[in-house]
C-alpha positions in Angstrom: 23.4 -46.7 -107.2 22.9 -47.2 -110.3 23.8 -51.1 -112.1 25.0 -51.9 -115.3 23.0 -54.7 -117.2 24.8 -56.1 -120.2 22.4 -57.4 -123.3 23.5 -58.7 -126.7 23.7 -56.8 -129.3 20.8 -58.3 -131.1 18.5 -57.6 -128.4 19.2 -54.0 -128.1 18.6 -54.1 -132.0 15.4 -55.4 -131.2 14.5 -53.1 -128.1 15.9 -50.0 -130.4 12.8 -51.0 -133.0 10.2 -50.4 -129.7 12.1 -47.2 -129.0 10.0 -43.9 -128.5 11.1 -40.8 -130.5 14.4 -39.7 -128.4 13.6 -42.7 -126.0 17.1 -44.7 -124.4 17.0 -48.5 -123.4 17.3 -47.7 -120.3 14.2 -45.4 -120.1 12.5 -48.0 -122.4 13.4 -50.8 -119.4 12.1 -48.5 -117.0 8.5 -48.1 -118.4 8.6 -51.9 -118.6 9.2 -53.1 -114.9 6.6 -49.8 -114.5 4.0 -51.9 -116.3 5.2 -54.8 -114.4 4.8 -53.2 -111.0 1.2 -51.3 -111.8 0.0 -54.9 -113.6 1.3 -57.4 -111.2 2.4 -59.5 -114.6 3.6 -58.6 -118.3 0.7 -59.0 -120.9 1.8 -62.0 -122.5 2.1 -63.8 -119.1 0.7 -67.4 -118.8 -0.7 -66.5 -122.7 
């Protein structure tokens, strides 16, 4: 079941600056979560 997550316009603009080619914000978050699941943490966690 798809879910909707609302983010601020400011955050959306910041994320758009990190997107690759035709990547969507949803795809960006999917990749972000995949990294977290594989690594068990985010790269900057605890830094």
